[in-house]
C-alpha positions as CSV (number, residue, x, y, z in Angstrom):
1,M,0.0,0.0,0.0
2,K,2.9,2.4,0.7
3,Y,4.3,1.6,-2.8
4,I,0.9,2.3,-4.4
5,L,0.5,5.5,-2.4
6,F,3.9,6.7,-3.6
7,I,2.9,5.9,-7.2
8,S,-0.4,7.7,-6.6
9,L,1.2,10.9,-5.5
10,A,3.7,10.7,-8.3
11,F,1.0,10.3,-10.9
12,V,-0.9,13.3,-9.4
13,F,2.1,15.6,-9.7
14,C,3.2,14.2,-13.0
15,F,-0.1,14.7,-14.8
16,S,-0.7,18.0,-13.1
17,S,2.6,19.4,-14.4
18,C,2.0,17.9,-17.8
19,F,-1.3,19.7,-18.3
20,D,-1.1,23.0,-20.2
21,E,-2.0,25.6,-17.5
22,D,-3.8,28.8,-18.5
23,K,-2.4,32.1,-17.1
24,F,-4.7,34.4,-15.2
25,D,-4.2,38.0,-14.1
26,N,-4.1,38.9,-10.4
27,T,-7.5,40.6,-10.5
28,R,-10.8,39.7,-8.9
29,K,-12.0,38.1,-12.1
30,G,-8.7,36.5,-12.8
31,N,-8.6,34.8,-9.4
32,F,-12.1,33.6,-9.8
33,E,-11.4,32.1,-13.3
34,A,-8.2,30.5,-12.0
35,L,-9.9,28.8,-9.1
36,W,-12.8,27.6,-11.3
37,K,-10.4,26.3,-13.9
38,I,-8.1,24.5,-11.4
39,M,-11.1,22.7,-10.0
40,D,-12.6,22.0,-13.4
41,E,-9.4,20.3,-14.7
42,H,-8.3,18.5,-11.5
43,Y,-11.1,17.8,-9.0
44,C,-12.1,14.1,-9.2
45,F,-15.7,13.8,-8.0
46,F,-17.8,16.1,-10.3
47,S,-19.5,13.2,-12.1
48,Y,-20.0,11.1,-8.9
49,K,-21.6,14.1,-7.1
50,D,-23.5,15.2,-10.2
51,V,-22.3,18.8,-10.0
52,D,-22.8,20.9,-13.0
53,W,-19.6,22.9,-12.8
54,N,-20.4,25.0,-15.8
55,E,-23.6,26.1,-14.2
56,V,-21.7,26.9,-11.1
57,H,-19.4,29.1,-13.1
58,T,-22.3,31.1,-14.6
59,R,-24.0,31.6,-11.2
60,Y,-20.8,32.7,-9.4
61,A,-19.3,34.8,-12.2
62,A,-22.2,37.2,-11.9
63,R,-21.2,37.9,-8.2
64,I,-17.6,38.9,-9.1
65,S,-16.7,42.6,-9.6
66,E,-13.3,44.4,-9.5
67,S,-14.7,46.7,-6.8
68,M,-15.4,44.0,-4.2
69,S,-13.1,43.7,-1.2
70,N,-10.6,40.8,-0.6
71,D,-12.9,39.5,2.1
72,A,-15.9,39.6,-0.2
73,L,-14.0,37.8,-2.9
74,F,-12.8,35.1,-0.4
75,T,-16.4,34.6,0.8
76,V,-17.7,34.1,-2.8
77,L,-14.9,31.8,-3.8
78,G,-15.4,29.8,-0.6
79,E,-19.1,29.4,-1.3
80,M,-18.4,28.3,-4.8
81,L,-16.1,25.5,-3.5
82,A,-18.8,24.4,-1.1
83,E,-20.9,23.4,-4.1
84,V,-18.9,20.2,-4.3
85,K,-19.7,19.3,-0.7
86,D,-16.2,18.0,0.1
87,G,-14.4,18.4,3.4
88,H,-11.1,18.0,1.6
89,V,-11.7,21.2,-0.4
90,N,-10.3,24.3,1.3
91,L,-9.3,27.8,0.2
92,V,-6.5,29.1,2.3
93,A,-5.6,32.8,2.7
94,T,-3.5,34.6,5.4
95,H,-6.7,35.7,7.2
96,D,-8.9,32.6,6.9
97,V,-9.6,29.1,5.6
98,A,-12.8,28.4,3.7
99,R,-14.1,24.9,4.6
100,Y,-17.1,22.7,4.2
101,W,-18.2,21.0,7.4
102,K,-21.8,20.0,6.6
103,W,-20.5,16.4,6.1
104,Y,-20.7,16.0,9.9
105,E,-22.7,18.9,11.2
106,D,-26.1,17.4,10.5
107,Y,-25.2,14.1,12.3
108,P,-25.2,13.2,16.0
109,Y,-21.9,13.9,17.7
110,N,-21.6,10.4,19.2
111,F,-18.5,11.1,21.3
112,D,-17.9,12.7,24.7
113,T,-14.4,13.0,26.1
114,K,-15.8,13.4,29.7
115,I,-17.7,10.2,29.4
116,Q,-14.6,8.6,27.8
117,D,-12.7,9.5,30.9
118,N,-15.0,7.2,32.9
119,Y,-13.5,4.3,30.9
120,L,-9.9,5.5,30.6
121,G,-9.5,7.1,34.0
122,T,-6.1,8.6,34.6
123,D,-4.1,5.4,34.7
124,Y,-4.3,4.5,31.1
125,S,-1.2,3.8,29.1
126,I,0.2,5.8,26.2
127,A,2.1,4.5,23.2
128,S,2.8,7.4,20.8
129,G,-0.6,8.4,19.5
130,L,-2.5,5.6,21.2
131,K,-4.2,5.6,24.6
132,Y,-5.1,2.1,25.9
133,K,-6.4,0.3,28.9
134,I,-7.8,-3.1,29.9
135,L,-11.4,-2.5,31.1
136,D,-12.7,-4.3,34.2
137,D,-14.5,-7.0,32.0
138,N,-11.2,-8.0,30.4
139,I,-11.9,-6.1,27.2
140,G,-9.1,-4.0,25.8
141,Y,-9.8,-0.4,24.9
142,V,-7.6,1.6,22.5
143,Y,-8.2,5.2,21.4
144,Y,-6.5,6.7,18.4
145,G,-7.6,10.3,17.9
146,S,-5.5,11.3,14.8
147,F,-3.7,9.5,12.1
148,S,-1.3,12.5,12.1
149,S,0.1,11.1,15.3
150,G,2.9,8.7,14.5
151,I,2.8,5.1,15.5
152,G,5.6,2.6,15.0
153,D,5.9,-1.2,15.0
154,G,7.5,-1.0,18.4
155,N,4.4,0.8,19.8
156,L,1.9,-1.5,18.2
157,S,3.8,-4.7,19.1
158,Q,3.9,-3.7,22.7
159,V,0.3,-2.6,22.8
160,F,-1.1,-5.8,21.3
161,D,1.2,-8.0,23.4
162,R,-0.2,-6.4,26.5
163,L,-3.8,-6.8,25.2
164,A,-3.3,-10.4,24.0
165,A,-5.0,-11.9,27.1
166,C,-8.1,-9.8,26.6
167,D,-11.4,-11.3,25.4
168,G,-11.4,-8.8,22.5
169,V,-10.4,-5.2,21.8
170,I,-12.3,-2.0,21.2
171,L,-10.5,0.2,18.7
172,D,-12.0,3.6,18.9
173,V,-11.3,6.0,16.0
174,R,-14.3,8.4,16.7
175,N,-13.5,12.0,16.0
176,N,-10.3,11.0,14.1
177,G,-10.2,13.5,11.2
178,G,-7.5,11.7,9.3
179,G,-3.8,12.2,8.7
180,L,-1.3,9.9,7.1
181,M,-2.4,6.9,5.2
182,T,0.8,5.2,6.1
183,N,-0.3,5.2,9.8
184,S,-3.7,3.9,8.8
185,E,-2.1,1.1,6.9
186,K,0.3,0.2,9.7
187,L,-2.4,0.0,12.3
188,A,-4.7,-2.1,10.0
189,S,-1.8,-4.5,9.3
190,Y,-2.0,-5.9,12.9
191,F,-5.4,-7.4,12.1
192,F,-4.6,-9.2,8.9
193,N,-2.9,-12.6,8.4
194,E,-2.5,-12.4,4.7
195,K,-2.1,-9.8,2.0
196,T,-5.6,-8.5,1.3
197,L,-7.1,-6.3,-1.4
198,V,-8.9,-3.4,0.4
199,A,-9.1,-0.6,-2.1
200,H,-8.4,0.9,-5.6
201,I,-7.1,4.3,-6.6
202,L,-7.5,6.1,-9.9
203,H,-5.4,9.0,-11.2
204,K,-6.4,11.9,-13.4
205,T,-5.0,11.5,-16.9
206,G,-6.4,14.6,-18.6
207,K,-8.5,17.7,-18.1
208,G,-11.9,16.1,-18.6
209,H,-14.1,15.3,-15.6
210,N,-13.9,11.6,-16.4
211,D,-10.3,11.3,-17.5
212,F,-9.0,8.7,-15.1
213,S,-6.5,5.8,-15.3
214,E,-7.5,2.3,-14.7
215,P,-7.9,1.4,-11.0
216,Y,-4.7,0.4,-9.2
217,E,-5.1,-2.1,-6.5
218,M,-4.2,-1.2,-2.9
219,H,-3.5,-4.0,-0.4
220,I,-2.9,-4.4,3.3
221,E,0.2,-6.4,4.0
222,P,0.1,-8.2,7.4
223,A,2.5,-6.9,10.0
224,S,5.5,-9.1,10.6
225,G,5.6,-10.8,14.0
226,L,2.8,-10.4,16.6
227,R,-0.7,-9.7,15.2
228,F,-4.0,-9.5,17.1
229,Q,-6.0,-12.7,16.5
230,K,-9.2,-12.1,18.5
231,K,-12.3,-10.1,17.8
232,V,-11.9,-6.3,17.4
233,A,-14.7,-3.8,17.4
234,V,-14.0,-0.6,15.5
235,L,-16.0,2.4,16.9
236,T,-16.9,5.1,14.3
237,N,-18.8,8.3,14.1
238,R,-19.4,10.9,11.4
239,R,-16.2,12.7,12.3
240,C,-14.1,9.8,11.1
241,Y,-12.7,11.3,7.9
242,S,-10.1,11.0,5.2
243,A,-7.3,8.5,6.4
244,A,-9.7,7.4,9.2
245,N,-12.3,6.6,6.6
246,D,-9.7,4.7,4.7
247,F,-8.8,2.8,7.9
248,V,-12.4,1.8,8.5
249,N,-12.7,0.7,4.9
250,A,-9.6,-1.5,5.3
251,M,-10.9,-3.0,8.5
252,R,-14.1,-4.1,6.8
253,Y,-11.9,-6.8,5.2
254,A,-10.1,-7.8,8.4
255,P,-11.2,-11.4,9.3
256,N,-12.1,-10.6,13.0
257,A,-13.3,-7.0,12.8
258,I,-16.8,-5.6,13.2
259,I,-17.6,-1.9,12.7
260,I,-19.9,-0.4,15.3
261,G,-21.4,3.1,15.6
262,D,-22.4,5.7,13.1
263,K,-21.6,6.2,9.4
264,T,-18.1,7.6,8.8
265,G,-17.6,11.0,7.3
266,G,-16.1,9.9,4.0
267,G,-13.3,11.9,2.3
268,S,-11.9,9.2,0.1
269,G,-10.1,11.4,-2.4
270,L,-6.3,12.0,-2.0
271,P,-5.8,15.8,-1.7
272,F,-3.8,18.0,-4.0
273,S,-2.9,21.7,-3.8
274,S,-2.6,24.6,-6.2
275,E,-2.2,28.3,-6.0
276,L,-4.2,31.4,-7.3
277,P,-2.5,34.5,-8.8
278,N,-3.0,36.4,-5.5
279,G,-1.2,33.8,-3.5
280,W,-4.2,32.1,-1.9
281,S,-3.9,28.3,-2.1
282,V,-6.6,25.7,-2.8
283,R,-6.6,22.1,-1.6
284,F,-9.0,19.6,-3.2
285,S,-9.6,15.9,-3.9
286,A,-7.7,14.8,-7.0
287,S,-7.4,11.0,-6.9
288,P,-10.5,9.0,-5.9
289,V,-10.1,5.9,-3.7
290,L,-12.7,3.1,-4.1
291,D,-13.2,0.0,-2.0
292,A,-12.2,-3.5,-2.9
293,E,-15.4,-3.9,-5.0
294,K,-14.6,-0.6,-6.8
295,E,-17.5,1.1,-5.0
296,Q,-17.3,4.8,-3.9
297,I,-16.7,5.5,-0.2
298,E,-16.5,9.3,-0.6
299,F,-19.7,9.8,1.3
300,G,-18.8,7.5,4.1
301,I,-19.1,3.9,5.2
302,D,-22.0,2.4,7.0
303,P,-21.2,0.4,10.2
304,D,-22.0,-3.3,10.6
305,I,-24.0,-2.5,13.7
306,S,-25.6,1.0,14.0
307,Q,-25.4,2.5,17.5
308,D,-25.7,6.1,18.7
309,M,-25.0,7.4,22.1
310,T,-28.3,7.7,23.9
311,D,-29.3,10.4,26.3
312,E,-30.3,7.8,28.9
313,D,-26.8,6.3,28.9
314,M,-25.0,9.7,28.8
315,A,-27.0,10.8,31.9
316,K,-25.5,7.8,33.7
317,G,-22.0,8.5,32.4
318,L,-22.1,5.6,30.0
319,D,-21.0,5.5,26.4
320,S,-23.6,3.5,24.5
321,M,-21.2,2.7,21.7
322,I,-18.5,1.3,24.0
323,E,-21.1,-0.7,26.0
324,R,-22.5,-2.2,22.8
325,A,-19.0,-3.1,21.6
326,R,-18.4,-4.8,25.0
327,E,-21.5,-6.8,24.6
328,V,-20.7,-7.9,21.1
329,L,-17.1,-8.9,22.0
330,K,-18.2,-10.8,25.0
331,A,-20.8,-12.7,23.0
332,N,-18.2,-13.6,20.3
333,K,-15.1,-14.4,22.4
């Protein structure tokens, strides 16, 4: 998977540099046209999301004037980017970052750090980005809050060695907004015993909305040495995004894993960056990642068992999702 990821990024940069780029003036109109064109030629989900980008151009071009302020221009350009409904799409200026957060705002939060403290306490162990503890019913609990936090084989071997006697493990990635796919792959590798196809990636090969390469396979290679052989419950909520979404997708193919919680947030496209004439930068999804069956996971992944945090449990200081995972693991030990 590391090799394929490297090839992926190489293809993105190669094809981006090979396209003939138009030149735009550093004017209000020039910056608008540059942003629209960059997205038009490189964004990867127009067809899947059924976005008429030409119609978007017509509608937003009417709002651009040379007399508008920088702040007004930034607002209009940010609203135009929000038309693709993608949390990976951002416009970055020195004064602000335009972002689209609707992908999780209309969903239950399904995570509470104060209630999580009732399970972790203050005597939990820390291994790089992982917090972990054996709960009083002999279920292991591991929380990984960001795939930007590095983890090594030394960390993971120690953690799963200490949890080996547990009846099962809860692997909680709720509110994990992503990070490095290499960390996602490394963690997943401790739950596979053989090389397994988990995804496909496509690369832009031209300026057309549907100009993509053939899908390249992405595999999880099992970790060398100790791997966890018992049941693992992966807890998810809508704020699992990007690399966390990729991790949940990979774990669907792990032999002893079950996904519990809410639908993930999606964000399956590998991001790419470009720059406008005025120096503002734009980040967007350029290479779509599909699952092993070549189905889209951009809008998120449904759990095997749906479970929200209930008001009744929260009033008692209980996490409904952790409790459901404990029940499932005890029943399948």
